[in-house]
C-alpha positions in Angstrom: 27.8 -23.1 -13.8 24.3 -24.5 -13.4 23.8 -22.2 -10.6 25.1 -19.2 -12.3 22.6 -19.9 -15.1 20.0 -19.9 -12.8 20.8 -16.8 -11.1 20.7 -15.0 -14.6 17.3 -16.8 -15.2 15.3 -13.9 -17.2 12.0 -15.2 -15.7 13.2 -15.0 -12.1 14.6 -11.6 -12.8 11.3 -10.4 -14.5 9.4 -11.6 -11.5 11.5 -10.2 -9.1 11.2 -6.8 -10.9 7.4 -7.1 -11.1 7.5 -7.7 -7.2 9.4 -4.5 -6.8 7.2 -2.5 -9.0 4.1 -3.9 -7.0 5.6 -2.9 -3.9 6.3 0.6 -5.3 2.8 1.0 -6.5 1.5 -0.2 -3.0 3.3 2.8 -1.4 2.1 5.3 -4.2 -1.1 7.3 -3.1 -3.9 7.6 -5.5 -3.9 11.3 -5.9 -7.0 11.3 -8.1 -8.9 9.6 -5.3 -7.7 11.8 -2.7 -8.7 15.1 -5.0 -12.2 13.7 -5.3 -12.4 12.9 -1.4 -11.3 16.6 -0.9 -13.8 18.1 -3.2 -16.5 15.9 -1.5 -15.3 17.0 2.1 -15.7 20.7 1.1 -19.0 20.5 -0.5 -20.6 18.4 2.1 -19.4 20.9 4.8 -20.9 23.7 2.9 -24.2 21.7 2.8 -24.7 22.0 6.6 -24.7 25.8 6.1 -26.9 25.7 3.1 -29.5 23.6 4.8 -29.4 25.8 7.8 -30.0 28.8 5.5 -32.8 27.3 3.4 -34.6 25.7 6.4 -36.3 28.9 7.4 -38.4 28.8 4.2 -38.5 25.0 3.4 -39.8 22.2 5.5 -37.6 19.0 5.9 -39.3 16.9 3.2 -39.8 19.8 0.7 -36.1 20.8 1.1 -35.0 17.2 0.6 -37.2 17.0 -2.6 -35.9 20.1 -3.9 -32.3 19.2 -3.5 -32.9 15.9 -5.1 -34.9 17.1 -7.9 -32.1 19.5 -8.7 -29.4 16.9 -8.4 -31.3 14.4 -10.5 -31.7 17.0 -13.3 -28.0 17.8 -13.1 -27.1 14.0 -13.1 -29.4 13.1 -16.0 -27.9 15.8 -18.2 -24.5 14.4 -17.2 -25.6 10.8 -18.2 -27.1 12.1 -21.6 -24.0 14.1 -22.5 -21.7 11.2 -21.8 -24.2 8.7 -23.2 -24.0 6.3 -20.0 -26.8 3.9 -20.1 -28.4 2.1 -17.0 -26.4 0.2 -14.5 -26.1 -3.6 -14.7 -28.6 -5.9 -12.9 -26.0 -6.9 -10.3 -25.5 -3.2 -9.1 -29.3 -2.6 -8.5 -29.7 -3.9 -5.0 -27.0 -1.7 -3.6 -28.2 1.2 -5.6 -31.9 1.0 -4.4 -30.7 0.6 -0.7 -28.4 3.4 -0.7 -30.7 5.6 -2.6 -33.5 5.0 0.1 -31.3 5.3 3.0 -28.8 7.9 1.9 -30.5 10.1 -0.6 -33.9 9.9 1.0 -34.2 9.2 4.6 -30.8 10.9 5.4 -31.6 14.2 3.8 -35.2 14.4 5.5 -33.6 13.5 8.8 -30.8 16.0 8.7 -32.8 18.6 7.2 -35.3 18.1 10.4 -32.5 17.8 12.7 -31.0 21.2 11.7 -34.2 23.1 12.4 -33.3 22.4 16.2 -29.4 22.4 16.5 -27.0 24.6 14.9 -25.0 23.5 11.6 -21.6 22.9 13.7 -23.4 20.6 16.2 -25.3 18.8 13.4 -22.1 18.2 11.7 -20.4 16.9 14.8 -23.1 14.4 15.4 -23.3 13.1 11.8 -19.5 12.7 11.9 -20.2 9.6 14.1 -21.2 7.9 10.8 -17.8 6.9 9.9 -17.3 4.8 12.9 -20.5 3.1 12.2 -19.5 2.5 8.5 -16.2 0.8 9.7 -18.3 -1.3 12.0 -20.8 -2.3 9.4 -18.0 -2.6 6.8 -16.1 -5.1 9.1 -19.2 -7.3 9.6 -20.8 -7.2 6.1 -17.9 -6.4 3.8 -15.0 -8.4 5.5 -13.1 -5.4 6.4 -12.3 -6.5 9.8 -13.6 -5.4 13.3 -10.6 -4.9 15.7 -11.1 -4.3 19.4 -10.0 -0.6 19.0 -12.9 -0.1 16.5 -15.3 -1.0 19.3 -13.8 1.1 21.8 -13.7 4.1 19.3 -17.3 3.6 18.8 -18.1 3.7 22.5 -16.0 7.0 23.0 -17.9 8.6 20.1 -21.4 7.8 21.3 -20.2 9.2 24.8 -19.3 12.4 22.9 -22.6 12.4 21.1 -24.3 12.3 24.6 -22.2 15.2 25.9 -23.4 17.2 22.8 -27.0 16.3 23.5 -26.7 17.4 27.2 -25.0 20.7 26.0 -27.9 21.3 23.6 -30.8 20.6 26.2 -29.2 22.0 29.3 -30.4 25.5 28.8 -33.6 27.5 27.9 -37.1 26.4 28.6 -38.2 22.8 28.6 -39.6 23.3 25.3 -36.5 24.5 23.9 -34.8 21.6 25.5 -37.2 18.9 24.1 -36.5 20.6 20.7 -32.9 20.5 21.0 -33.0 16.8 22.2 -35.2 15.9 19.2 -32.5 17.6 16.8 -29.9 15.4 18.3 -31.9 12.4 17.9 -32.6 13.2 14.4 -28.9 13.9 13.5 -28.0 10.4 15.0 -30.7 8.8 12.7 -29.0 10.8 9.7 -25.7 9.4 10.9 -26.8 5.7 10.8 -28.7 6.1 7.4 -25.6 7.6 6.0 -23.5 4.7 7.1 -25.9 2.2 5.9 -26.0 4.0 2.5 -22.3 3.8 2.1 -22.1 0.3 3.0 -24.8 -0.6 0.6 -23.1 1.5 -2.2 -19.7 -0.1 -1.9 -20.6 -3.6 -3.5 -22.5 -1.6 -6.3 -19.4 0.0 -7.3 -18.0 -3.2 -8.2 -20.5 -3.7 -11.0 -21.2 -0.1 -12.2 -19.5 3.4 -12.6 -19.4 6.1 -9.8 -21.8 8.1 -12.2 -24.3 5.4 -12.6 -24.4 4.5 -8.8 -24.7 8.1 -7.8 -27.2 9.2 -10.6 -29.6 6.1 -10.2 -29.2 6.4 -6.3 -30.3 9.9 -6.6 -33.3 9.2 -8.8 -34.4 6.5 -6.1 -34.1 9.1 -3.2 -36.1 11.5 -5.3 -38.9 8.9 -6.0 -39.0 8.1 -2.2 -39.5 12.0 -1.5 -42.2 12.6 -4.0 -45.0 12.6 -1.4 -43.4 16.0 -0.4 -44.2 17.4 -3.8 -47.2 19.5 -2.6 -45.3 21.1 0.1 -42.4 21.9 -2.1 -44.6 23.7 -4.7 -46.2 25.8 -2.0 -43.1 26.6 -0.2 -41.3 27.3 -3.4 -44.0 29.9 -4.4 -43.6 31.6 -1.2 -39.8 31.5 -0.5 -37.5 34.3 -1.5 -35.1 34.0 -4.3 -32.1 33.4 -1.9 -33.6 30.5 -0.3 -34.4 28.8 -3.6 -30.9 29.7 -4.7 -29.5 27.6 -1.8 -31.7 24.8 -2.7 -30.4 24.8 -6.3 -26.8 25.1 -4.9 -27.5 22.0 -2.5 -28.7 19.8 -5.5 -26.0 20.7 -8.0 -22.7 20.9 -5.8 -23.1 18.9 -2.5 -25.4 16.3 -4.2 -24.8 15.9 -7.9 -21.1 16.8 -7.8 -19.9 15.7 -4.4 -21.7 12.4 -4.5 -20.0 11.6 -7.8 -16.6 12.4 -6.4 -17.3 10.4 -3.2 -18.4 7.3 -5.2 -15.4 7.4 -7.4 -13.0 7.7 -4.4 -15.0 4.9 -2.7 -14.5 2.5 -5.5 -10.7 2.9 -5.0 -10.6 2.2 -1.4 -12.3 0.7 1.5 -15.5 2.0 3.2 -13.9 2.4 6.6 -11.0 4.3 5.1 -13.1 6.6 2.9 -15.3 7.3 5.9 -12.2 8.7 7.8 -12.0 11.5 5.1 -15.1 13.2 6.5 -13.6 13.6 9.8 -12.6 17.3 8.6 -16.1 18.3 8.0 -17.0 19.5 11.4 -14.1 21.8 11.6 -15.1 23.3 8.1 -18.6 23.6 9.1 -17.8 25.6 12.1 -15.6 28.0 10.2 -18.4 28.1 7.5 -21.3 28.5 9.9 -19.3 31.5 11.9 -18.8 33.3 8.5 -22.0 32.8 6.9 -24.5 32.3 9.7 -22.7 33.8 12.7 -23.2 30.8 14.9 -20.7 28.8 16.7 -21.3 25.8 19.0 -20.7 26.3 22.9 -18.0 25.0 24.9 -19.5 21.9 26.0 -20.8 21.1 22.5 -17.3 21.4 21.2 -16.1 19.2 24.0 -18.5 16.5 22.9 -17.3 17.0 19.3 -13.8 16.4 20.6 -14.8 13.2 22.3 -16.4 12.1 18.8 -13.3 12.6 17.0 -11.1 11.1 19.9 -13.1 8.0 19.4 -12.6 8.0 15.7 -8.8 8.5 16.0 -8.9 5.5 18.5 -10.8 3.3 16.1 -8.3 4.0 13.4 -5.1 3.6 15.4 -2.8 0.6 15.3 -1.9 -1.6 18.2 1.8 -1.5 19.2 2.0 -5.3 18.3 1.5 -4.1 14.7 3.8 -1.5 14.5 7.0 -3.4 14.6 9.6 -3.5 11.8 7.8 -6.2 9.9 4.8 -4.0 9.5 7.1 -1.1 8.3 8.9 -3.2 5.8 5.9 -4.9 4.4 3.1 -2.0 4.5 -0.5 -2.9 3.7 -1.1 -2.5 0.0 -3.4 0.1 -1.2 -7.0 -1.1 -1.8 -7.6 -1.8 -5.5 -4.0 -2.5 -6.1 -2.9 -6.3 -7.1 -0.8 -7.8 -4.5 2.9 -8.2 -5.6 3.7 -11.6 -6.6 6.8 -13.3 -5.0 9.5 -14.2 -7.5 9.6 -18.0 -8.0 12.3 -19.9 -6.2 15.3 -20.8 -8.4 15.3 -24.4 -9.8 17.9 -26.6 -8.1 21.1 -27.0 -9.7 21.3 -30.2 -11.9 23.3 -32.9 -10.4 26.9 -33.6 -11.7 26.7 -35.5 -14.8 22.9 -35.0 -15.4 21.1 -32.5 -17.6 24.2 -31.1 -19.0 24.3 -30.6 -23.0 27.5 -31.8 -24.5 
C-alpha cells in the first residue's frame, strides 16, 4: 500500500512531467532565431556585391565610414523610437572590443580587400571566420575544442592558400601582387570578424541585441572618423548610384542584419551561429553573377570547396558520439534549461512503522 501511494505521489508525477516537457523543448528549434539568422545571411551576402559596386568611387576607409554613419543613424532612430537607454556597465567591454574589431577594422579591411579580388572570392576567404570563431569560443567561452575542429581549421586554411594561388597565378606581376594583397586583407577581415563575434557573445548576457549592435556600431563609427575628409570629398564626386549603395550597406547589411545576428547569437553558441554563414559564398557567387557579371575561376572555387570541407569536418561528430545513447539523449538547445530528473520515490515504510491507524 505504501508503494502504491508513492507511485501516485503528485510531486513525483509533476517532476516527471516537467522532465518530459524540458526534453520536448530541447528538441524544439527556435524558429525566431533561425529566421533572424536567415535575414542576416541574405543581407551579408548582398553586402559583398554592394561593396564591390561602391568601391569604384569610394576608398576603403571612406566607404566604411559612410556605411557606419548610415547604420548609426538608423540604429539611433530605432533606439529613440523604442526608448532604449544605454547598455549596463558589464556589457561595455564586449561592446567596445567588438565595435573596434568588427565594425571598424573588419569593414576597412574587407573594403580594401575587395578592391583586389572579386566578391565571390572575398566571401569564400572571409568564410574562414566561422572556424576561427569556434576555435576562439572553445578557448575563451568554454564551448570546447575537439580535435576535429583543429583538423577543420587546417583544411580551411589550405583552401585559403589555394584561393590565393588561383588569384596570383595569372596576369602581370603587379596584378599578382595586388591579388595577393587582397587575399591577405580578406584573411585579416576574417580574423577580426571572428574576434568581434567572440567579444560580442558575453555582452549579450547583459544587454539586448539592439543595444549591443547600436553601441558597437557607434564605436566603429568613432574609430573611422579619421576618414571623414575622404568621405566628404568622394561623396561630392561620386554618382548617385554609388551613394545609394553606401546607404543600402548602412541600413540593411549593417543596421538590420547586425541586429538580427545579435538576436540569434544571444540564443545559441558562437560556434553554432558562425555555421549559419556558410551559405554566404554560394549566395554571393549568384548575386555577383547577376549584378556584377563576375564569377570566380575553377581553382578559386576548388579552394572555396576546401574551405567549406574544413568547416564540415570541424562540425561533424565522431562515431563514438553517434551511438544510441546520444540519439536517445540529444544535446539541449543553448539557452534552454536542462530538464530536471524526477526525484527517486521514497522507500516504503517498514511494516508497523509510519502507518496511521
